[in-house]
All heavy atoms as an XYZ file, in Angstrom:
887
protein
N      13.825    -19.592    -11.775
C      14.085    -20.178    -10.451
C      13.723    -19.223     -9.309
O      13.106    -19.583     -8.242
C      15.602    -20.618    -10.325
C      16.001    -21.237     -8.985
S      15.100    -22.861     -8.868
C      15.674    -23.373     -7.454
N      13.952    -17.973     -9.511
C      13.680    -16.912     -8.517
C      12.171    -16.901     -8.293
O      11.768    -16.723     -7.115
C      14.156    -15.603     -8.893
C      15.599    -15.442     -8.677
C      16.028    -13.935     -9.066
C      17.508    -13.814     -8.978
N      18.004    -12.463     -9.240
N      11.408    -17.089     -9.305
C       9.882    -16.942     -9.211
C       9.385    -18.158     -8.424
O       8.376    -18.168     -7.735
C       9.225    -16.825    -10.606
C       9.392    -15.533    -11.103
C      10.279    -15.193    -12.139
C       8.881    -14.306    -10.637
N      10.215    -13.829    -12.364
C       9.438    -13.191    -11.332
C       8.047    -13.976     -9.577
C       9.069    -11.940    -11.187
C       7.737    -12.623     -9.365
C       8.169    -11.605    -10.130
N      10.001    -19.405     -8.631
C       9.636    -20.557     -7.931
C       9.836    -20.374     -6.404
O       9.018    -20.578     -5.590
C      10.420    -21.783     -8.421
C      10.095    -23.001     -7.536
C      10.037    -22.133     -9.770
N      10.993    -19.808     -6.036
C      11.342    -19.526     -4.665
C      10.223    -18.459     -4.132
O       9.812    -18.647     -2.997
C      12.786    -18.964     -4.480
C      12.980    -18.497     -3.058
C      13.759    -20.117     -4.850
N      10.011    -17.412     -4.797
C       9.066    -16.411     -4.472
C       7.670    -17.017     -4.254
O       6.999    -16.767     -3.254
C       8.938    -15.290     -5.475
N       7.189    -17.866     -5.197
C       5.877    -18.419     -5.033
C       5.795    -19.395     -3.829
O       4.824    -19.435     -3.092
C       5.620    -19.205     -6.285
N       6.916    -20.146     -3.645
C       6.880    -21.046     -2.455
C       6.941    -20.261     -1.125
O       6.232    -20.605     -0.193
C       8.154    -21.931     -2.553
C       8.348    -22.974     -1.431
C       7.127    -23.912     -1.393
C       9.676    -23.777     -1.623
N       7.694    -19.173     -1.089
C       7.716    -18.314      0.077
C       6.351    -17.727      0.362
O       5.900    -17.717      1.549
C       8.777    -17.239     -0.080
O      10.039    -17.818     -0.294
C       8.839    -16.347      1.157
N       5.677    -17.265     -0.696
C       4.307    -16.668     -0.436
C       3.381    -17.768      0.046
O       2.469    -17.472      0.903
C       3.780    -16.021     -1.708
C       4.570    -14.776     -2.219
C       4.089    -14.352     -3.544
C       4.396    -13.640     -1.203
N       3.443    -18.859     -0.457
C       2.530    -19.942     -0.083
C       2.776    -20.388      1.433
O       1.888    -20.512      2.114
C       2.747    -21.163     -0.915
O       2.548    -20.824     -2.273
C       1.845    -22.358     -0.575
N       4.044    -20.392      1.787
C       4.311    -20.853      3.221
C       4.124    -19.741      4.225
O       3.942    -20.102      5.366
C       5.836    -21.223      3.283
C       6.186    -22.533      2.411
C       7.717    -22.751      2.438
C       5.419    -23.729      2.910
N       4.199    -18.452      3.854
C       4.067    -17.442      4.804
C       2.604    -17.153      5.188
O       2.298    -16.469      6.110
C       4.724    -16.100      4.332
O       4.045    -15.765      3.155
C       6.230    -16.257      4.214
N       1.683    -17.535      4.493
C       0.244    -17.361      4.718
C      -0.194    -15.985      4.435
O       0.518    -15.253      3.697
N      -1.300    -15.564      4.897
C      -1.939    -14.256      4.630
C      -1.837    -13.365      5.839
O      -1.951    -13.716      7.034
C      -3.336    -14.502      4.394
S      -3.741    -15.562      2.979
N      -1.509    -12.084      5.506
C      -1.544    -11.042      6.518
C      -2.865    -10.446      6.626
O      -3.627    -10.342      5.590
C      -0.490    -10.023      6.168
N      -3.341    -10.024      7.742
C      -4.561     -9.330      7.939
C      -4.254     -7.887      8.057
O      -3.189     -7.488      8.322
C      -5.329     -9.872      9.044
O      -4.621     -9.518     10.282
N      -5.389     -7.128      7.985
C      -5.212     -5.612      8.092
C      -4.620     -5.317      9.522
O      -3.714     -4.541      9.578
C      -6.616     -4.952      7.956
C      -6.438     -3.452      8.288
C      -6.919     -5.093      6.402
N      -5.129     -6.004     10.575
C      -4.559     -5.714     11.904
C      -3.133     -6.050     12.079
O      -2.418     -5.417     12.749
C      -5.449     -6.408     12.913
O      -5.463     -7.775     12.747
N      -2.728     -7.163     11.322
C      -1.347     -7.501     11.417
C      -0.432     -6.422     10.738
O       0.736     -6.135     11.147
C      -1.066     -8.886     10.750
C      -1.515     -9.977     11.619
C      -1.571    -11.372     10.890
O      -1.518    -11.388      9.642
O      -1.483    -12.355     11.524
N      -0.924     -5.962      9.555
C      -0.237     -4.801      8.855
C      -0.122     -3.564      9.692
O       0.758     -2.883      9.730
C      -0.815     -4.558      7.532
C      -0.493     -5.586      6.411
C      -1.348     -5.298      5.207
C       0.983     -5.646      6.079
N      -1.231     -3.238     10.428
C      -1.216     -2.114     11.314
C      -0.085     -2.162     12.423
O       0.427     -1.159     12.736
C      -2.587     -1.914     11.939
C      -3.691     -1.573     11.125
C      -5.009     -1.536     11.638
O      -5.248     -2.314     12.655
O      -5.930     -0.735     11.308
N       0.115     -3.383     12.736
C       1.292     -3.540     13.863
C       2.651     -3.558     13.245
O       3.630     -3.572     14.008
C       0.922     -4.791     14.583
C      -0.385     -4.819     15.298
C      -0.604     -3.634     16.210
O       0.210     -3.277     16.917
N      -1.831     -3.011     16.062
N       2.763     -3.700     11.834
C       4.162     -3.784     11.337
C       4.708     -2.368     11.193
O       4.121     -1.316     11.271
C       4.001     -4.484     10.006
O       3.270     -3.712      9.012
N       6.053     -2.432     10.902
C       6.773     -1.105     10.781
C       6.440     -0.575      9.320
O       6.205     -1.206      8.483
C       8.353     -1.352     10.940
C       8.711     -1.720     12.277
N       8.764     -0.802     13.266
C       9.084     -2.809     12.802
C       9.155     -1.412     14.302
N       9.377     -2.660     14.102
N       6.539      0.673      9.313
C       6.312      1.413      7.994
C       7.445      1.121      7.041
O       8.625      1.144      7.522
C       6.155      2.891      8.118
C       5.137      3.395      9.066
C       5.534      3.662     10.538
O       6.681      3.654     10.773
O       4.672      3.826     11.397
N       7.201      0.983      5.859
C       8.188      0.839      4.805
C       8.468      2.239      4.148
O       9.434      2.390      3.452
C       7.889     -0.191      3.747
O       6.619      0.040      3.174
C       7.985     -1.583      4.403
N       7.534      3.140      4.395
C       7.646      4.527      3.967
C       6.903      5.474      4.955
O       5.747      5.074      5.240
C       7.089      4.633      2.511
C       7.423      5.990      1.929
S       7.002      6.070      0.122
C       5.277      6.124      0.090
N       7.431      6.551      5.252
C       6.840      7.532      6.155
C       7.177      8.934      5.553
O       8.377      9.354      5.746
C       7.335      7.342      7.557
C       6.501      8.150      8.533
O       5.657      9.003      8.192
O       6.793      8.088      9.733
N       6.262      9.521      4.814
C       6.620     10.814      4.114
C       5.455     11.818      4.257
O       4.475     11.553      4.660
C       6.955     10.499      2.638
C       8.127      9.667      2.380
C       5.723      9.926      1.899
N       5.767     13.053      3.811
C       4.803     14.099      3.765
C       4.606     14.672      2.318
O       5.583     14.618      1.568
C       5.264     15.309      4.589
C       5.410     14.785      6.067
C       4.354     16.492      4.455
C       6.089     15.783      7.013
N       3.345     14.800      1.969
C       3.062     15.328      0.587
C       2.229     16.681      0.739
O       1.583     16.863      1.742
C       2.130     14.273     -0.011
O       1.679     14.826     -1.274
N       2.407     17.511     -0.298
C       1.627     18.750     -0.262
C       0.225     18.509     -0.775
O      -0.568     19.454     -0.703
N      -0.150     17.276     -1.092
C      -1.476     17.061     -1.673
C      -2.461     16.726     -0.466
O      -1.956     16.178      0.574
C      -1.503     15.815     -2.557
C      -0.722     16.018     -3.922
C      -0.836     14.700     -4.735
C      -0.105     14.926     -6.035
N      -0.120     13.743     -6.834
N      -3.629     17.032     -0.683
C      -4.691     16.622      0.276
C      -4.819     15.115      0.418
O      -4.417     14.504     -0.603
C      -6.085     17.213     -0.016
O      -6.542     16.563     -1.110
N      -5.440     14.577      1.375
C      -5.563     13.050      1.461
C      -6.403     12.689      0.351
O      -6.116     11.574     -0.290
C      -6.408     12.946      2.835
C      -5.859     14.003      3.612
C      -5.690     15.189      2.753
N      -7.502     13.379     -0.105
C      -8.241     12.899     -1.272
C      -7.419     12.831     -2.541
O      -7.413     11.916     -3.307
C      -9.448     13.916     -1.441
C     -10.208     13.746     -2.733
C     -10.824     12.350     -3.097
N     -11.385     11.721     -1.972
C     -11.451     10.375     -1.690
N     -10.926      9.591     -2.606
N     -12.023      9.879     -0.663
N      -6.618     13.972     -2.746
C      -5.797     14.100     -4.065
C      -4.789     12.911     -4.069
O      -4.593     12.238     -5.014
C      -5.029     15.331     -4.138
C      -5.912     16.597     -4.281
C      -5.183     17.950     -4.182
O      -4.299     17.903     -3.350
O      -5.481     18.737     -4.992
N      -4.137     12.757     -2.912
C      -3.128     11.614     -2.842
C      -3.744     10.256     -3.002
O      -3.248      9.423     -3.835
C      -2.447     11.572     -1.447
C      -1.217     10.729     -1.513
C      -0.031     11.016     -2.088
C      -1.405      9.481     -0.879
C       1.064     10.170     -2.051
C      -0.299      8.547     -0.869
C       0.868      8.973     -1.435
O       1.914      8.071     -1.454
N      -4.944      9.973     -2.322
C      -5.588      8.732     -2.479
C      -5.961      8.362     -3.979
O      -5.837      7.324     -4.438
C      -6.805      8.624     -1.548
N      -6.586      9.460     -4.610
C      -6.978      9.200     -5.985
C      -5.837      8.984     -6.876
O      -5.929      8.164     -7.803
C      -7.720     10.514     -6.397
C      -9.124     10.680     -5.817
O      -9.673      9.654     -5.242
O      -9.684     11.792     -5.884
N      -4.731      9.666     -6.716
C      -3.478      9.460     -7.414
C      -2.975      7.921     -7.310
O      -2.677      7.314     -8.244
C      -2.354     10.308     -7.007
S      -0.798     10.160     -7.974
N      -2.897      7.464     -5.969
C      -2.461      6.132     -5.817
C      -3.434      5.044     -6.502
O      -2.939      4.140     -7.189
C      -2.357      5.822     -4.211
C      -2.098      4.365     -4.026
C      -1.225      6.623     -3.659
N      -4.760      5.290     -6.297
C      -5.628      4.348     -6.974
C      -5.509      4.387     -8.492
O      -5.529      3.303     -9.109
C      -7.107      4.756     -6.569
C      -7.461      4.456     -5.163
C      -8.930      4.491     -4.839
C      -9.441      5.811     -4.634
N     -10.795      5.995     -4.218
N      -5.302      5.608     -9.054
C      -5.027      5.680    -10.503
C      -3.800      4.889    -10.879
O      -3.764      4.240    -11.915
C      -5.060      7.191    -10.979
C      -4.871      7.191    -12.409
C      -4.892      8.735    -12.850
O      -5.173      9.597    -12.113
N      -4.410      9.021    -14.120
N      -2.720      5.046    -10.178
C      -1.443      4.509    -10.449
C      -1.443      2.925    -10.370
O      -0.846      2.176    -11.219
C      -0.355      5.057     -9.460
C       0.081      6.424     -9.681
C       1.011      6.627    -10.879
O       1.820      5.765    -11.193
O       0.873      7.687    -11.567
N      -2.237      2.460     -9.467
C      -2.415      1.003     -9.304
C      -3.474      0.302    -10.067
O      -3.578     -0.830    -10.008
C      -2.471      0.636     -7.814
C      -1.313      0.958     -6.913
C      -1.598      0.695     -5.482
C      -0.055      0.077     -7.400
N      -4.282      1.111    -10.767
C      -5.443      0.653    -11.438
C      -5.059     -0.458    -12.505
O      -5.779     -1.423    -12.783
C      -6.192      1.746    -12.128
N      -3.936     -0.368    -13.083
C      -3.538     -1.276    -14.073
C      -2.852     -2.521    -13.614
O      -2.726     -3.628    -14.328
C      -2.564     -0.720    -15.177
O      -1.454     -0.241    -14.540
N      -2.431     -2.588    -12.314
C      -1.728     -3.689    -11.818
C      -2.406     -4.485    -10.637
O      -2.087     -5.591    -10.326
C      -0.291     -3.281    -11.325
O      -0.448     -2.395    -10.250
N      -3.534     -3.849    -10.085
C      -4.203     -4.453     -8.945
C      -5.680     -4.359     -9.206
O      -6.221     -3.547     -9.886
C      -3.876     -3.610     -7.648
C      -2.371     -3.566     -7.291
C      -1.975     -4.865     -6.610
N      -0.548     -4.749     -6.355
C       0.049     -5.490     -5.462
N      -0.640     -6.288     -4.683
N       1.400     -5.446     -5.304
N      -6.462     -5.237     -8.428
C      -7.833     -5.100     -8.365
C      -8.131     -3.713     -7.634
O      -7.213     -3.217     -6.952
C      -8.461     -6.260     -7.540
C      -8.438     -7.576     -8.381
O      -8.387     -7.432     -9.632
O      -8.508     -8.617     -7.774
N      -9.337     -3.281     -7.641
C      -9.689     -2.028     -6.916
C      -9.319     -1.996     -5.504
O      -9.449     -2.987     -4.748
C     -11.196     -1.849     -7.176
C     -11.467     -2.694     -8.341
C     -10.508     -3.831     -8.367
N      -8.754     -0.908     -5.082
C      -8.409     -0.712     -3.659
C      -9.645     -0.461     -2.801
O     -10.541      0.146     -3.346
C      -7.412      0.447     -3.492
C      -5.884      0.224     -3.830
C      -5.729     -0.238     -5.356
C      -5.109      1.432     -3.580
N      -9.540     -0.803     -1.558
C     -10.657     -0.493     -0.591
C     -10.245      0.848      0.074
O      -9.048      0.847      0.564
C     -10.744     -1.655      0.406
O     -11.050     -2.815     -0.242
C     -11.865     -1.306      1.447
N     -11.154      1.786      0.095
C     -10.845      3.050      0.839
C     -11.712      3.128      2.041
O     -12.905      2.873      2.052
C     -11.237      4.182     -0.156
C     -10.943      5.550      0.430
C     -11.294      6.599     -0.544
O     -10.747      6.609     -1.734
O     -12.118      7.529     -0.254
N     -11.099      3.515      3.177
C     -11.865      3.793      4.372
C     -11.513      5.139      4.863
O     -10.432      5.653      4.907
C     -11.291      2.775      5.541
C     -11.574      1.342      5.130
C     -10.986      0.367      6.152
O     -10.251      0.840      7.093
O     -11.385     -0.803      6.096
N     -12.552      5.836      5.459
C     -12.322      7.117      5.981
C     -11.902      6.989      7.441
O     -12.380      6.136      8.153
C     -13.764      7.899      6.024
C     -13.698      9.270      6.446
C     -13.104     10.253      5.468
O     -13.273     10.060      4.270
N     -12.371     11.250      5.922
N     -10.857      7.835      7.814
C     -10.345      7.766      9.139
C     -10.217      9.099      9.614
O      -9.144      9.784      9.303
C      -8.999      7.045      9.155
C      -9.066      5.592      8.790
C      -7.727      4.918      8.790
N      -6.701      5.651      9.513
C      -5.805      5.141     10.220
N      -5.575      3.850     10.270
N      -4.889      5.849     10.854
N     -11.100      9.622     10.452
C     -11.083     11.060     10.926
C     -10.933     11.959      9.738
O     -11.798     12.007      8.820
N      -9.929     12.800      9.747
C      -9.582     13.727      8.590
C      -8.857     13.076      7.474
O      -8.544     13.840      6.474
C      -8.888     14.973      9.180
C      -9.640     15.846      9.965
O     -10.899     15.741      9.916
O      -9.068     16.695     10.704
N      -8.541     11.817      7.601
C      -7.664     11.205      6.609
C      -8.330      9.990      5.893
O      -9.590      9.742      6.098
N      -7.558      9.233      5.246
C      -8.078      7.978      4.557
C      -7.043      6.861      4.748
O      -5.832      7.061      4.979
C      -8.119      8.267      3.046
C      -9.089      9.400      2.608
C      -8.819      9.859      1.152
C     -10.529      8.985      2.702
N      -7.593      5.723      4.567
C      -6.782      4.465      4.564
C      -7.091      3.698      3.374
O      -8.293      3.434      3.022
C      -6.908      3.635      5.725
C      -6.060      2.302      5.662
C      -6.031      1.696      6.993
N      -7.256      1.026      7.394
C      -7.356      0.386      8.509
N      -6.360      0.176      9.224
N      -8.529     -0.121      8.840
N      -6.044      3.272      2.507
C      -6.181      2.503      1.386
C      -5.793      1.054      1.653
O      -4.629      0.913      2.125
C      -5.440      3.073      0.151
C      -5.891      4.509     -0.247
C      -4.914      4.868     -1.440
C      -7.350      4.525     -0.709
N      -6.563      0.100      1.476
C      -6.133     -1.271      1.555
C      -5.896     -1.812      0.214
O      -6.807     -1.958     -0.708
C      -7.252     -2.109      2.287
C      -7.511     -1.525      3.653
C      -6.826     -3.579      2.395
C      -8.692     -2.075      4.379
N      -4.598     -2.190     -0.078
C      -4.195     -2.611     -1.450
C      -4.352     -4.207     -1.436
O      -3.707     -4.879     -0.594
C      -2.763     -2.296     -1.764
C      -2.333     -2.638     -3.102
C      -2.595     -0.725     -1.415
N      -5.035     -4.710     -2.338
C      -5.161     -6.239     -2.425
C      -3.862     -6.892     -3.012
O      -3.142     -6.193     -3.715
C      -6.356     -6.406     -3.424
C      -6.370     -5.231     -4.289
C      -5.896     -4.080     -3.400
N      -3.782     -8.119     -2.662
C      -2.633     -8.889     -3.265
C      -2.822     -9.045     -4.820
O      -3.981     -9.105     -5.242
C      -2.427    -10.137     -2.677
C      -2.010    -10.065     -1.225
C      -1.669    -11.436     -0.544
O      -1.128    -12.268     -1.273
N      -1.983    -11.554      0.630
N      -1.777     -9.227     -5.498
C      -1.790     -9.428     -6.974
C      -2.468    -10.838     -7.278
O      -3.205    -11.024     -8.199
C      -0.494     -9.316     -7.659
C      -0.084     -7.985     -7.839
C       1.107     -7.944     -8.683
C       1.433     -6.554     -9.236
N       2.440     -6.460    -10.228
N      -2.100    -11.913     -6.410
C      -2.492    -13.234     -6.786
C      -3.416    -13.695     -5.616
O      -3.269    -13.335     -4.448
C      -1.285    -14.071     -6.676
C      -0.164    -13.776     -7.699
C       0.996    -14.721     -7.414
C      -0.686    -13.993     -9.068
N      -4.514    -14.343     -5.978
C      -5.378    -14.972     -5.044
C      -6.380    -13.988     -4.393
O      -6.108    -13.255     -3.553
N      -7.657    -14.085     -4.973
C      -8.714    -13.266     -4.233
C      -8.912    -13.761     -2.836
O      -8.960    -14.862     -2.559
C      -9.920    -13.398     -5.127
N      -9.159    -12.744     -1.967
C      -9.434    -13.056     -0.521
C      -8.248    -13.539      0.221
O      -8.330    -14.085      1.226
N      -6.959    -13.301     -0.385
C      -5.823    -13.713      0.261
C      -5.285    -12.731      1.310
O      -4.173    -12.867      1.827
C      -4.738    -14.012     -0.750
N      -6.026    -11.675      1.638
C      -5.608    -10.682      2.471
C      -4.913     -9.501      1.736
O      -4.626     -9.664      0.584
N      -4.691     -8.458      2.481
C      -4.131     -7.231      1.887
C      -2.683     -7.485      1.612
O      -1.942     -8.047      2.374
C      -4.412     -6.138      2.880
C      -4.416     -6.851      4.225
C      -5.055     -8.243      3.914
N      -2.118     -6.683      0.627
C      -0.740     -6.666      0.271
C      -0.095     -5.529      0.951
O       1.091     -5.561      1.378
C      -0.468     -6.596     -1.196
N      -0.883     -4.374      1.199
C      -0.308     -3.118      1.797
C      -1.371     -2.347      2.310
O      -2.634     -2.479      1.921
C       0.496     -2.436      0.779
N      -0.981     -1.460      3.244
C      -1.964     -0.375      3.840
C      -1.174      0.934      3.438
O      -0.050      1.092      3.776
C      -2.062     -0.451      5.275
C      -2.915     -1.671      5.844
C      -2.880     -1.556      7.400
C      -4.243     -1.731      5.394
N      -1.989      1.896      2.986
C      -1.533      3.272      2.809
C      -2.416      4.153      3.722
O      -3.588      4.313      3.474
C      -1.645      3.760      1.296
C      -1.072      5.122      1.126
C      -0.994      2.710      0.393
N      -1.740      4.657      4.702
C      -2.447      5.499      5.732
C      -2.123      6.968      5.363
O      -0.975      7.314      5.271
C      -2.028      5.138      7.161
C      -2.437      3.807      7.552
C      -1.775      3.356      8.777
O      -0.713      3.845      9.191
O      -2.304      2.454      9.470
N      -3.216      7.762      5.058
C      -3.002      9.105      4.658
C      -3.719     10.061      5.728
O      -4.945     10.032      5.775
C      -3.656      9.425      3.256
C      -3.183      8.260      2.273
C      -3.299     10.687      2.727
C      -4.041      8.126      1.105
N      -2.909     10.792      6.504
C      -3.437     11.674      7.465
C      -3.387     13.067      7.009
O      -2.405     13.517      6.505
C      -2.755     11.396      8.810
C      -3.047     10.031      9.370
O      -4.156      9.570      9.321
O      -2.072      9.375      9.826
N      -4.441     13.925      7.359
C      -4.459     15.332      6.977
C      -3.467     16.077      7.870
O      -3.434     15.868      9.012
C      -5.868     15.829      7.175
C      -6.004     17.345      6.713
C      -7.477     17.736      6.737
C      -7.689     19.117      6.436
N      -7.030     19.761      5.419
N      -2.759     17.010      7.224
C      -1.884     17.936      7.866
C      -2.286     19.298      7.373
O      -3.101     19.448      6.443
C      -0.464     17.724      7.478
C       0.144     16.444      7.977
C       1.546     16.163      7.521
N       2.399     17.329      7.603
C       3.213     17.587      8.570
N       3.339     16.831      9.630
N       4.076     18.698      8.536
N      -1.783     20.342      8.056
C      -2.237     21.780      7.656
C      -1.825     22.094      6.317
O      -2.575     22.804      5.605
C      -1.554     22.693      8.671
O      -0.135     22.595      8.533
N      -0.766     21.519      5.676
C      -0.346     21.879      4.374
C      -0.265     20.599      3.470
O       0.666     20.532      2.615
C       1.017     22.529      4.374
C       1.074     23.885      5.046
O      -0.062     24.437      5.247
N       2.191     24.390      5.343
N      -1.154     19.652      3.693
C      -1.160     18.393      2.828
C      -1.449     17.242      3.668
O      -2.411     17.172      4.333
N      -0.595     16.232      3.422
C      -0.796     14.945      4.027
C       0.461     14.292      4.646
O       1.527     14.499      4.089
C      -1.331     13.906      3.026
O      -2.536     14.366      2.441
N       0.237     13.479      5.626
C       1.297     12.548      6.120
C       0.967     11.169      5.635
O      -0.157     10.680      5.844
C       1.455     12.668      7.652
N       1.901     10.432      5.043
C       1.668      9.105      4.413
C       2.514      8.133      5.048
O       3.803      8.318      5.167
C       1.857      9.231      2.879
C       0.872     10.210      2.222
C       1.750      7.877      2.229
C       1.525     11.312      1.651
N       1.978      6.931      5.413
C       2.616      5.799      5.951
C       2.223      4.679      5.017
O       1.076      4.407      4.869
C       2.298      5.533      7.346
C       2.877      6.662      8.294
C       2.626      6.247      9.724
C       3.137      7.447     10.589
N       2.933      7.234     12.000
N       3.253      3.895      4.556
C       2.992      2.710      3.833
C       3.477      1.523      4.627
O       4.585      1.579      5.105
C       3.831      2.744      2.487
C       3.826      1.472      1.733
C       2.469      1.046      1.168
C       4.770      1.635      0.503
N       2.635      0.613      4.821
C       2.974     -0.708      5.457
C       2.782     -1.871      4.438
O       1.603     -1.959      4.015
C       2.115     -0.828      6.719
C       2.270      0.202      7.734
C       1.245      0.143      8.748
N       1.136      1.258      9.650
C       1.896      1.494     10.702
N       2.900      0.613     11.037
N       1.755      2.602     11.374
N       3.765     -2.651      4.175
C       3.698     -3.716      3.165
C       3.835     -5.072      3.810
O       4.594     -5.191      4.744
C       4.805     -3.568      2.186
C       4.647     -2.281      1.294
C       5.744     -2.153      0.367
O       6.784     -1.636      0.695
O       5.606     -2.630     -0.893
N       3.079     -6.080      3.321
C       3.199     -7.422      3.582
C       4.541     -7.874      2.977
O       4.920     -7.367      1.928
C       2.060     -8.216      3.055
C       2.085     -9.612      3.236
C       0.821    -10.297      2.681
N       0.893    -11.817      2.909
C       1.355    -12.551      1.915
N       1.819    -12.082      0.789
N       1.419    -13.847      2.197
N       5.339     -8.661      3.732
C       6.556     -9.194      3.244
C       7.468     -7.957      2.954
O       8.188     -7.973      1.944
C       6.380    -10.082      1.999
C       5.631    -11.258      2.130
C       5.474    -11.944      0.810
C       6.167    -12.230      3.159
N       7.456     -7.055      3.782
C       8.277     -5.790      3.616
C       9.831     -6.004      3.450
O      10.413     -5.218      2.785
C       8.060     -4.759      4.742
O       8.376     -5.263      5.924
N      10.295     -7.006      4.035
C      11.786     -7.303      3.883
C      12.054     -8.453      2.936
O      13.100     -9.014      2.966
C      12.448     -7.575      5.236
C      11.741     -8.631      6.045
O      10.741     -9.071      5.636
N      12.296     -8.922      7.169
N      11.092     -8.739      2.117
C      11.329     -9.819      1.043
C      11.649     -9.139     -0.233
O      10.908     -8.308     -0.837
C      10.015    -10.550      0.831
C      10.140    -11.740     -0.069
C      11.003    -12.763      0.269
C       9.450    -11.784     -1.279
C      11.081    -13.908     -0.655
C       9.581    -12.905     -2.148
C      10.440    -13.887     -1.851
N      12.933     -9.310     -0.762
C      13.426     -8.567     -1.861
C      12.618     -8.720     -3.161
O      12.772     -7.788     -4.112
C      14.871     -8.906     -2.037
C      14.978    -10.209     -1.309
C      13.872    -10.212     -0.161
N      11.980     -9.850     -3.407
C      11.355    -10.103     -4.719
C       9.778     -9.721     -4.609
O       9.074    -10.115     -5.537
C      11.480    -11.579     -4.970
C      12.820    -12.027     -5.217
C      12.942    -13.607     -5.560
C      13.546    -11.325     -6.349
N       9.357     -8.992     -3.564
C       7.999     -8.601     -3.619
C       7.684     -7.534     -4.752
O       8.613     -6.892     -5.197
C       7.594     -7.948     -2.316
C       8.120     -6.578     -2.045
C       7.777     -5.982     -0.639
N       8.278     -4.662     -0.440
C       9.484     -4.285     -0.032
N      10.338     -5.258      0.252
N       9.773     -3.092      0.115
N       6.538     -7.532     -5.225
C       6.216     -6.622     -6.329
C       6.482     -5.175     -5.947
O       6.152     -4.827     -4.723
C       4.725     -6.871     -6.641
C       4.351     -8.179     -5.991
C       5.387     -8.320     -4.919
N       6.983     -4.390     -6.767
C       7.344     -3.016     -6.400
C       6.319     -1.983     -6.875
O       6.566     -0.712     -6.765
N       5.196     -2.402     -7.388
C       4.206     -1.430     -7.901
C       3.630     -0.575     -6.872
O       3.304      0.650     -7.065
C       3.116     -2.192     -8.738
C       2.368     -3.156     -7.981
O       2.843     -3.622     -6.899
O       1.161     -3.438     -8.246
N       3.392     -1.069     -5.602
C       2.775     -0.321     -4.511
C       3.771      0.860     -4.154
O       3.402      1.992     -4.030
C       2.406     -1.207     -3.340
C       1.923     -0.266     -2.267
C       1.349     -2.185     -3.739
N       4.958      0.453     -3.902
C       6.035      1.469     -3.535
C       6.239      2.541     -4.533
O       6.256      3.735     -4.312
C       7.289      0.871     -3.112
C       8.382      1.864     -2.733
C       9.634      1.130     -2.312
N       9.524      0.762     -0.912
C       9.963      1.530      0.104
N      10.476      2.746     -0.181
N       9.824      1.195      1.373
N       6.178      1.984     -5.917
C       6.371      2.920     -6.981
C       5.200      3.979     -6.993
O       5.347      5.207     -7.261
C       6.512      2.147     -8.263
C       6.688      2.990     -9.500
C       6.831      2.172    -10.787
C       6.923      3.032    -11.965
N       6.773      2.276    -13.132
N       4.001      3.491     -6.890
C       2.860      4.273     -6.952
C       2.808      5.252     -5.763
O       2.490      6.551     -5.996
C       1.525      3.440     -6.910
N       3.120      4.867     -4.638
C       3.015      5.746     -3.398
C       4.105      6.851     -3.541
O       3.896      7.971     -3.087
C       3.138      4.969     -2.163
O       4.261      4.178     -2.165
C       1.910      4.155     -1.854
N       5.276      6.504     -3.955
C       6.314      7.445     -4.242
C       6.045      8.449     -5.421
O       6.267      9.592     -5.209
C       7.673      6.797     -4.578
O       8.014      5.817     -3.455
C       8.738      7.756     -4.762
N       5.416      7.945     -6.508
C       5.103      8.784     -7.640
C       3.992      9.853     -7.236
O       4.053     10.951     -7.782
C       4.624      7.931     -8.718
N       3.273      9.485     -6.236
C       2.106     10.409     -5.953
C       2.506     11.520     -4.857
O       1.640     12.337     -4.566
C       0.907      9.614     -5.579
S       0.137      8.653     -6.855
N       3.711     11.465     -4.423
C       4.030     12.394     -3.286
C       3.935     13.876     -3.705
O       3.426     14.757     -3.055
C       5.436     12.204     -2.713
C       5.402     10.706     -2.005
C       5.956     13.195     -1.806
C       6.812     10.227     -1.637
N       4.583     14.157     -4.905
C       4.598     15.499     -5.339
C       3.883     15.475     -6.808
O       3.537     14.472     -7.355
C       5.981     16.020     -5.406
O       6.722     15.363     -6.147
N       3.883     16.684     -7.448
C       3.378     16.701     -8.778
C       2.062     17.204     -8.785
O       1.429     17.441     -7.671
N       1.441     17.298     -9.913
C       0.112     17.837    -10.094
C      -0.957     16.836    -10.118
O      -0.659     15.653    -10.183
C       0.016     18.754    -11.372
O       0.420     18.017    -12.401
């Protein structure tokens, strides 16, 4: 029953665009000791089994990853991961579509969290 409600909600809410996600509040705002390249590569590897390939964009000294939705090709992004260069690593901001919807897939948040530290 929960999946029916989730599917109906996703259908009714429509698609978010990159510009709409840019205007939304961050669901995560953290700092990592990894460089933007190291962090982006880690997130892409973590999401490789659950998502289509992520789109990567160069932004000054940092990177932006556009995470596709799990369902529906061309349905707009599910999340943005903004990775800005800092003197000792990276500043990371995650912006998710349906950020306050409790049944949204947790793979993006799990991947971005797992890549904060470690080798």
